[in-house]
Residue, then its C-alpha position, 0 to 999 in steps of 0.5 A: m212262183k208269182q201265183t204262189l206269192r199272190g196266193l200267200t198275200a191273199a191268205l194273209a189278207l183273209g186270215a190275218g186276224l189283224a183286221h180292224a187294227d187289232v183293237k181288242p178289249d183289254g183288262g179294265d176296259y169294261q170298268a165304267a168311268p164317272p160321267g164327264t170323264d174323257l179319254m184320249v188314247l194312243y196305241y202303238q203295235h208291232h206284230s211280226a210273223d213268219k209262219l202262215y197257216s191255211r185250214g190247219d196246214k202250214l203254207t210257209d215258214d218264211l212269210g216275213l210279215e211286219l206290221d207297225a200300227g198306231l191307233l188314236r182313240y177318243v172316249h167320252f163317258t156320259k149319262w143316258g137316263d140311269y146308265i153310263v155310256d161311252p161313245q167313242v171313235i178309233l182311227p188306225f194307221g200303219h205300215q205293213r211289209v210282207g217279205l215273201a210277197d215283196s210288198t209294202t203298204s202304208g196308210i190310214g185304216d178303217l174308221i171304227f165308231g161305237g160305244t158301251l152301255w153299262t147296266t151295272a157299274d158298282f164302283e164300290r164292289g168293283e162289279h161292271l157289266g157293259w154292252s157294246v156295239f162297234i161299227t167298222a166303216p170301209t174308209g181306209s186306204d189300199k183296199n183289197e191289197g192285203f193291208a191288215l188295217s183296211q178292208n172293203r166291207w162294213a162290219a158290226d161288232f157286238q160285245v158284252g163284258y163283265v168285270r168282278k173284283l174277286a179279292p182285294k188284289w185280284t180282278l177277273d174280266a170276261i168278254g164275249e164278242v160276235e162280229f158280222y160282215q158285209d160281203d166285200r163290196k168289190t169282189d163279193v167275197r162272203r165272210d162268215t160270223l166271227f166269235q171271240i172270247h177274251t179273259h183277263l186276270r189282273y193282280h193289283l200291285s197297288d191302286a195305280t199299277h196292275l199285272g195281267l194275264s189274258y187268253r183270247h180265242n176266236w172261231g169262224a170267219k170262213e171266206k167263200l166266193d160262189g161256194v168256193t172256200l177261199a179261207g177256212a174257219k179260224n180256231n186261233g188262240n193267243l196269250t198276252l202279258t200286261w203291265a199297266s200303271f198310272l204314272a201320274p193321276t191323269w196319265q196311264l202307260q200300258l205295255q204288253y207282249s202277245h204270242d199266238t198259242q195256236v193258229r188254224e187260219g192266218p199267220l202265227t203272230r207275236g208282238i208288243q203293244t204300248r198304250l198311253v192314256k190321258v184322262f181329262 
């Protein structure tokens, strides 16, 4: 029984899809802001899961995963030649419980830093094209203990995002993402490249408030050690509903509900997220 639980905990760590604190690009994230703008962003996420899958097979209906995560994000928009760029840093922290494995973990997650360069930022037409690089450093606590916010490896995440206003009240966002991983620094476990897409359709109730429907999908990230597969490749999908509004000119509140639509590798999660943005 103990060996089974260890196996489930390992599968959770390898396939959770919550690594890097689940900082996924939301609708509007690839709209540039005027140079000189600063953002302080605070996230709260609650994810839960009972079903765990490995290579398409369900391992359990009673995983008992509960993850409460917070993220503090600072973004600064500035000019670099003719382009707008936004260097930023993200610090995750949180508490995780896996009931089936009777494990509880709390701590600081891996630090993320990077930014976006916009080659198109047309504020009048509502068209933006941005290119991003984010680096995740293995600075978090409880490495190799199945903590979803902390891993013992470096990662490089490259994204390209395009935003287009389709009509006065409709905007489409499309983001492609590819992430490369260093081998685990302690175990030498190798993780393949992860590919992701994010699509967001937003309906603007007013200039301050919008509703959004997002679909995300990822592929890859198989894990191997000495040629032996420890975790299969992902082929996972997710739907997210969003409400966001500027409650005041410099304060935005965002609420989300997300639910995985299919999972080949990792837990089938559902969750809520709140995001508070302060514009300086």
